[in-house]
C-alpha positions as CSV (number, residue, x, y, z in Angstrom):
1,M,2.3,7.0,11.3
2,D,0.4,3.8,10.9
3,L,0.9,1.9,14.2
4,T,-0.8,-1.2,12.9
5,S,2.1,-1.9,10.5
6,I,4.8,-1.2,13.2
7,L,3.0,-3.0,16.1
8,G,2.2,-5.9,13.9
9,L,5.8,-6.5,13.0
10,I,7.0,-6.0,16.6
11,G,4.3,-8.3,17.8
12,A,5.4,-11.0,15.3
13,I,9.0,-10.8,16.4
14,A,8.0,-10.7,20.1
15,S,5.7,-13.8,19.9
16,I,8.3,-15.9,18.1
17,S,11.0,-14.8,20.6
18,V,8.8,-15.6,23.6
19,G,7.9,-19.0,22.2
20,D,11.5,-19.8,21.5
21,I,12.5,-18.7,25.0
22,L,9.8,-20.9,26.6
23,E,11.3,-23.8,24.7
24,G,14.6,-23.1,26.2
25,G,16.1,-21.4,23.2
26,N,17.7,-18.1,22.5
27,P,16.1,-16.0,19.7
28,L,19.5,-14.7,18.6
29,H,20.4,-18.1,17.3
30,L,17.7,-17.6,14.6
31,I,19.7,-14.8,13.1
32,H,22.1,-16.4,10.7
33,L,24.0,-14.1,8.4
34,S,24.5,-16.5,5.5
35,S,20.7,-17.3,5.6
36,L,19.9,-13.6,5.4
37,I,22.2,-13.2,2.4
38,I,20.9,-16.2,0.6
39,I,17.2,-15.3,1.1
40,I,16.7,-11.5,1.1
41,P,18.9,-10.4,-1.8
42,T,18.0,-13.5,-3.9
43,A,14.3,-13.2,-3.4
44,G,14.5,-9.5,-4.1
45,A,16.4,-10.1,-7.3
46,A,13.8,-12.7,-8.4
47,A,11.0,-10.2,-7.7
48,V,12.9,-7.5,-9.6
49,A,13.3,-9.8,-12.6
50,A,9.5,-10.5,-12.6
51,T,8.3,-7.0,-12.1
52,H,8.0,-4.0,-14.5
53,G,10.6,-1.3,-13.8
54,S,8.0,1.4,-13.1
55,H,6.3,-0.9,-10.5
56,I,9.7,-1.6,-8.8
57,K,10.2,2.2,-8.5
58,G,6.6,2.6,-7.3
59,A,7.1,-0.2,-4.7
60,L,10.1,1.6,-3.2
61,K,8.6,5.1,-3.5
62,E,5.2,4.2,-2.0
63,I,6.5,2.2,0.9
64,K,5.9,5.3,3.0
65,I,2.1,4.7,2.9
66,I,2.7,1.3,4.5
67,F,4.0,2.9,7.7
68,G,2.5,6.4,7.3
69,S,-0.7,8.1,6.3
70,T,-2.1,8.3,2.8
71,G,-3.1,11.9,3.5
72,V,-6.7,11.0,2.6
73,N,-9.4,13.0,4.4
74,Y,-12.8,12.2,3.0
75,N,-14.7,14.8,5.0
76,E,-12.2,17.6,4.0
77,T,-12.4,16.6,0.4
78,I,-16.2,16.6,0.5
79,R,-16.3,19.9,2.3
80,T,-14.2,21.5,-0.5
81,L,-16.3,20.0,-3.2
82,V,-19.6,21.2,-1.6
83,E,-18.1,24.7,-1.2
84,L,-17.2,24.8,-4.9
85,S,-20.7,23.5,-5.8
86,T,-22.3,26.2,-3.8
87,L,-20.2,28.9,-5.5
88,A,-20.9,27.4,-8.9
89,R,-24.7,27.4,-8.3
90,K,-24.5,31.0,-7.1
91,D,-22.1,32.6,-9.6
92,G,-21.7,30.0,-12.4
93,V,-18.9,27.5,-13.2
94,L,-16.5,30.2,-14.5
95,S,-16.4,31.6,-11.0
96,L,-14.4,28.6,-9.9
97,E,-11.4,29.5,-12.0
98,G,-9.7,31.4,-9.2
99,K,-10.5,28.7,-6.6
100,A,-9.3,25.9,-8.9
101,A,-5.8,27.5,-9.2
102,Q,-5.4,27.4,-5.4
103,I,-6.2,23.7,-5.1
104,E,-3.1,21.6,-4.3
105,D,-4.6,18.2,-5.4
106,D,-3.6,17.7,-9.1
107,F,-6.5,15.4,-9.8
108,M,-9.2,17.8,-8.4
109,R,-7.6,20.8,-10.1
110,Q,-7.5,19.1,-13.4
111,A,-11.1,17.9,-13.2
112,L,-12.3,21.4,-12.3
113,S,-10.3,23.0,-15.1
114,M,-12.0,20.7,-17.6
115,I,-15.5,21.8,-16.6
116,I,-14.4,25.5,-16.4
117,D,-13.1,25.1,-20.0
118,G,-16.6,24.0,-21.0
119,R,-16.2,20.2,-21.2
120,D,-19.4,18.3,-20.5
121,A,-19.8,16.1,-17.5
122,G,-19.7,12.9,-19.6
123,A,-16.3,13.8,-21.2
124,V,-14.9,14.7,-17.8
125,R,-16.0,11.4,-16.3
126,E,-14.5,9.5,-19.1
127,D,-11.1,11.2,-19.0
128,M,-10.8,11.1,-15.2
129,E,-11.9,7.5,-15.0
130,V,-8.9,6.6,-17.2
131,Q,-6.6,8.3,-14.8
132,I,-8.2,6.5,-11.8
133,E,-7.7,3.2,-13.6
134,S,-4.1,4.1,-14.4
135,L,-3.4,5.0,-10.8
136,E,-5.1,1.8,-9.5
137,E,-2.8,-0.2,-11.8
138,Y,0.2,1.6,-10.5
139,Y,-0.5,0.8,-6.9
140,H,-1.5,-2.8,-7.7
141,G,1.7,-3.4,-9.6
142,S,3.8,-1.7,-6.8
143,A,2.1,-3.8,-4.1
144,H,2.5,-7.0,-6.3
145,F,6.3,-6.5,-6.1
146,W,6.2,-6.9,-2.4
147,I,3.8,-9.9,-2.6
148,L,6.0,-11.6,-5.2
149,Y,9.0,-10.9,-3.0
150,A,7.2,-12.6,-0.1
151,E,6.1,-15.6,-2.2
152,T,9.8,-16.2,-3.2
153,C,11.3,-16.0,0.3
154,P,10.2,-19.5,1.6
155,T,11.6,-21.1,-1.5
156,M,14.9,-19.3,-1.1
157,G,14.8,-20.4,2.5
158,L,14.5,-24.0,1.4
159,V,17.4,-23.4,-1.0
160,G,19.5,-22.1,1.9
161,A,18.6,-25.0,4.1
162,V,19.5,-27.5,1.4
163,C,22.8,-25.8,0.7
164,G,23.5,-25.9,4.5
165,L,22.6,-29.6,4.7
166,I,24.9,-30.4,1.8
167,L,27.8,-28.8,3.6
168,A,26.8,-30.4,6.9
169,L,26.8,-33.9,5.4
170,Q,30.4,-33.5,4.4
171,L,31.3,-33.4,8.1
172,L,30.2,-36.9,9.0
173,D,33.6,-37.5,10.7
174,D,32.9,-34.5,13.0
175,P,29.4,-35.0,14.6
176,K,29.6,-31.8,16.6
177,A,30.4,-29.6,13.5
178,M,27.8,-31.5,11.5
179,A,25.2,-30.8,14.1
180,A,26.1,-27.1,14.1
181,G,25.9,-27.1,10.3
182,I,22.4,-28.7,10.3
183,S,21.2,-26.2,12.9
184,G,22.4,-23.3,10.9
185,A,20.8,-24.7,7.7
186,F,17.4,-24.8,9.3
187,T,17.6,-21.1,10.3
188,A,17.3,-20.4,6.5
189,T,13.8,-22.0,6.5
190,V,12.7,-20.0,9.5
191,T,14.1,-16.8,8.0
192,G,12.4,-17.4,4.6
193,I,9.0,-18.0,6.2
194,F,9.3,-15.0,8.6
195,C,10.2,-12.7,5.7
196,S,7.3,-13.9,3.7
197,Y,4.5,-13.9,6.2
198,A,5.6,-11.2,8.8
199,L,7.5,-8.8,6.6
200,F,7.1,-8.4,2.8
201,G,3.7,-10.1,2.5
202,P,2.0,-7.8,4.9
203,W,3.7,-4.8,3.2
204,G,2.2,-5.7,-0.1
205,H,-1.3,-6.3,1.3
206,K,-1.2,-3.1,3.4
207,M,-0.2,-1.1,0.3
208,I,-3.2,-2.5,-1.6
209,A,-5.5,-1.6,1.4
210,K,-4.1,1.9,1.6
211,S,-4.4,2.4,-2.2
212,K,-8.1,1.7,-1.9
213,E,-8.4,4.8,0.3
214,I,-6.7,6.8,-2.4
215,M,-8.9,5.4,-5.1
216,K,-12.0,6.1,-3.2
217,E,-11.0,9.7,-2.6
218,K,-10.4,10.1,-6.4
219,T,-13.8,8.7,-7.0
220,I,-15.4,11.1,-4.6
221,V,-13.6,14.0,-6.4
222,L,-14.8,12.7,-9.7
223,E,-18.4,12.4,-8.6
224,G,-18.3,15.8,-6.9
225,V,-16.9,17.6,-10.0
226,V,-19.4,15.8,-12.3
227,G,-22.2,16.9,-9.8
228,I,-20.9,20.5,-10.1
229,A,-20.9,20.3,-13.9
230,N,-24.5,19.0,-13.8
231,G,-25.6,21.8,-11.5
232,D,-26.6,19.4,-8.6
233,N,-28.0,20.9,-5.5
234,P,-25.0,21.2,-3.0
235,R,-27.0,19.6,-0.2
236,N,-27.9,16.6,-2.4
237,L,-24.4,16.4,-3.7
238,E,-23.0,16.3,-0.2
239,E,-25.4,13.5,0.8
240,K,-24.3,11.5,-2.2
241,L,-20.6,12.0,-1.5
242,L,-20.9,11.2,2.2
243,G,-22.3,7.8,1.2
244,F,-18.8,6.9,0.0
245,I,-17.4,7.2,3.6
246,P,-17.1,3.6,5.1
247,P,-19.3,2.6,8.0
248,G,-17.8,3.5,11.4
249,E,-16.1,6.6,10.1
250,P,-17.5,10.1,11.0
251,K,-19.5,11.9,8.4
252,V,-19.4,15.6,8.8
253,S,-22.2,17.6,7.1
254,Q,-22.0,21.4,6.4
255,F,-25.7,21.7,6.6
256,E,-26.3,20.4,10.1
């Protein structure tokens, strides 16, 4: 579970609520059913209309990485690659065939299968880089759906506010009802801005950030498999792969 996503949303709601209470208000009055209906479905429909179908599906499918873990473990991936490199140096690349079949990660298994089948390192790099680019496009398009959703929310909030004001101005003969109508109209603006900057926008940007972890792991796998194909020394290969781990994160070496 990614607590930053959850705590960030809770913190945003809490700070707005506390500020409203300090001004003598009640946060519940910001929840306006008609505003929610005008903004969330309408902005969502607009984002759907502007996004490729595969990316819409990806946005909904990959929402789990926003609030959960990507499952990426750089050190574990490097450990596996170094072990395979050691085995290949000792018994040859063909000895990896049994190990490759047991690997759960499709990307790593496919890359290893290519070198076991006799493909040269350059061809392996070229083919797997295409897959990395395709995966990167998939996550970018999926995240863009949420960002586009967020960008549309404030405008739909403005639409909701204008619609509310139009109705409120028809009640000039009833000042109390007109005031209530104007108050309800402005909740649409608040809702649109909140959905944009505290909800859907952060989802999109968090998905992009998480996808970079996944892309980096694929790059580590690619460089590791190419190193195995080239017969690199396992110690040197590990040192190279550990260099991909961001500063501040632990780097675990098998040779220390």
